[in-house]
N, C-alpha and C positions, 0 to 999 in steps of 0.2 A: 490857119486862115484866120484873120482877126476878127474877132468880136466888136460890133458897133452898135450903139443904142441911137434908136431912132424916137422921136416924141410927137403926138399929136399936138397942132397949132389951136386946133379947136377943142378937144373935151381933155386933154391932159395924159392921154394914154401913153405907156411908155413900153416898149417892145426891144428886143436885141436880136439884131440878127448878124448871119455870117456874111462875110465878104470878103473877097481878095482886095487888096490895097488900091489897086487902080480902079476899081466898081464899086469904092465905099458909097460914091453919091450916086450911081444909075439906078434906076426903076427902084426908087424906095417904094415900101410897102404905104396901102392904100388903110387909113383908119376904119373901124366899123361906123364911126359916124359921117364917111366920105371923104374927110380930109387927107391929103397926100402928108405923109409924116415925113420930118425933116431930120437929118442926123444932128445929135446933140452931145454935149460931154456930160456927163453925169459923175459925180466925185465916185472915188471906190466905198464900199459897205465897209465901215467899224463899228467893231464889236463894241458897245458902250460899259462903260465903268459898272460897278454895281450901283444898285440904288444906296442911298446913306440909309442908316439905322441907326438905333439909339442902344446900345449895349446893354444885355441884360446880365452882365457880370457887375459893370461899375457905373453905369449910366450914361457914359461918355458917347458922343456922337459918333459915327464910323463912316466917313465920306467915301473910301475908296478902296480896291483890292490890297494896295500896299498897308493901308492904314489896320485892314481887318487882318491881314497876314501877321503883322507885328500885336494888334492886339492879344489874338489867339497867343501867340508864342510869348507875349510879356505875362500872359495869366497862365500859361501851361496848360493850355486847353487844346485837346485834338478832336477836328471836326470827325463826326461818323463816315467812314468811307474815303477818307483822306489820308487816313494813317497808314504810316508804313508797318508793313509787317516785321516784327522783331525777329531776327534768327533764335532758332530754339537750339540747345543741346540736345543732343538725340543720343540717348543713353541706351544701350543695348545689354543685358545682362548675359554675354557671352557664357561665363560659365554654367549658368541654370540652362541655357540653350544646347551648351557641348553635354550636359548631365542627361537631359530631355531624349537627344538623338541617341546618345548611350544606352540608356533604358530602353527605348523603342527597338534600337537593333537588337538588344538580348532577348526582348519578350519575341523579337520575330523569329530569331534563331532558336530558340525554347519550344515555339510551336511548328519550326520548320519549314516557315515561309521567306526566310531569307537566303538568299543565293548572294555568293561572293564572286566578285568577275575576276 
C-alpha cells in the first residue's frame, strides 16, 4: 500500500498515511488545529554531505566526503574505526606442539593413566 504525505494548511503539520491508490484523497485526516489536511508532495530526504572543516594536517579547507577521503589518502592517514584489518600470518610452532603431545603421552603411560584404543 502506498505511503502519502499530508500537510495542514493552517499550522503546517505533516503526517504520513497509508492508502490504496484509489482512496488517496478520500477521508483525509483532520489536524490537531482543526484544519483538514491535504495530500502534498514532499521531496525525498537526502543525507547531507559532511560539514566543511579545516584540516589539522595542513590547514586546507575540506568541504565534502570525497575531498575528505582524498585528503586522508594523500597524507597516509587512517581514521580510527574505519581501518581495514590486515591479514595476519598465523605461525603455529608445530614441532613444539608435537613434542609436547609426545611428552604428555609418555608421562601418562608412565603413570598408567594412558589407554590405547
